[in-house]
C-alpha positions as CSV (number, residue, x, y, z in Angstrom):
1,X,8.9,-21.9,-36.5
2,X,8.0,-23.2,-39.2
3,X,8.9,-26.6,-39.6
4,X,11.0,-27.2,-43.4
5,X,9.4,-30.1,-45.4
6,X,11.3,-31.0,-49.0
7,X,8.5,-33.1,-50.0
8,X,6.5,-30.4,-52.4
9,X,8.4,-30.8,-55.7
10,X,6.8,-27.6,-56.4
11,X,8.4,-25.3,-54.1
12,X,11.5,-27.1,-54.4
13,X,12.0,-24.8,-58.6
14,X,11.6,-21.8,-56.8
15,X,13.9,-22.1,-54.5
16,X,16.2,-22.0,-56.7
17,X,17.2,-18.5,-56.6
18,X,19.2,-17.8,-53.4
19,X,18.0,-14.7,-52.4
20,X,14.1,-16.6,-52.7
21,X,16.1,-20.0,-50.3
22,X,17.4,-16.7,-47.9
23,X,14.0,-15.2,-47.8
24,X,12.1,-18.0,-47.7
25,X,14.5,-19.2,-44.6
26,X,14.4,-16.1,-43.3
27,X,10.0,-16.2,-42.7
28,X,9.8,-19.8,-42.0
29,X,12.2,-19.1,-39.3
30,X,11.1,-15.6,-37.5
31,X,7.4,-15.6,-39.2
32,X,5.4,-12.5,-40.3
33,X,8.1,-9.7,-41.6
34,X,8.0,-6.4,-43.6
35,X,10.2,-5.7,-46.5
36,X,11.8,-3.1,-44.6
37,X,12.7,-5.9,-41.4
38,X,13.4,-8.9,-43.8
39,X,16.0,-6.7,-46.8
40,X,18.0,-5.4,-43.2
41,X,18.5,-8.6,-41.9
42,X,19.2,-10.4,-45.3
43,X,21.4,-7.8,-46.4
44,X,18.8,-7.8,-49.8
45,X,18.0,-4.8,-51.9
46,X,14.7,-3.9,-51.0
47,X,14.2,-4.4,-54.7
48,X,14.7,-7.3,-54.9
49,X,13.1,-9.3,-51.4
50,X,9.5,-7.0,-53.0
51,X,10.1,-8.8,-56.4
52,X,10.6,-12.7,-55.0
53,X,8.1,-11.9,-52.4
54,X,5.8,-11.1,-54.9
55,X,6.8,-13.9,-56.4
56,X,6.5,-16.4,-54.2
57,X,3.0,-14.9,-52.9
58,X,1.7,-15.5,-56.6
59,X,3.2,-19.2,-56.7
60,X,1.3,-19.6,-53.7
61,X,4.4,-19.5,-51.2
62,X,4.0,-16.5,-49.2
63,X,0.6,-15.0,-48.2
64,X,0.8,-10.9,-47.4
65,X,-2.0,-9.4,-45.0
66,X,-1.5,-5.3,-45.1
67,X,-1.8,-3.8,-42.4
68,X,-1.9,0.1,-42.3
69,X,0.8,1.4,-45.1
70,X,2.3,-1.7,-44.2
71,X,2.6,-5.2,-45.9
72,X,3.8,-8.1,-44.0
73,X,4.6,-12.0,-45.4
74,X,4.6,-15.4,-43.7
75,X,4.9,-18.4,-44.7
76,X,1.3,-20.2,-46.3
77,X,1.5,-23.7,-44.2
78,X,-1.4,-25.2,-46.5
79,X,0.4,-26.7,-50.5
80,X,-0.1,-25.4,-53.5
81,X,-0.2,-28.5,-54.8
82,X,-2.5,-30.1,-52.3
83,X,-0.2,-32.1,-51.2
84,X,1.1,-33.3,-47.5
85,X,3.7,-30.6,-47.6
86,X,3.3,-28.5,-44.1
87,X,1.3,-31.4,-42.5
88,X,-2.0,-30.5,-44.9
């Protein structure tokens, strides 16, 4: 489980959307997951989840790893702004 810290001023605006926040918190507590696993657990539509994952990856909050046909997303444990978030 990832310790969520509100210290990152960069991440706070990204969490204004409830769907993004749900996805981020799910990945923080459950670890690496695919789009399918996220949609099933959070009961969100696949296009919504895919959109938010791409946005958060682009903003440096998540990292993606492709395994075969699937992409696994997880929390990026370094602050996108180089701050002290996540102990980094």
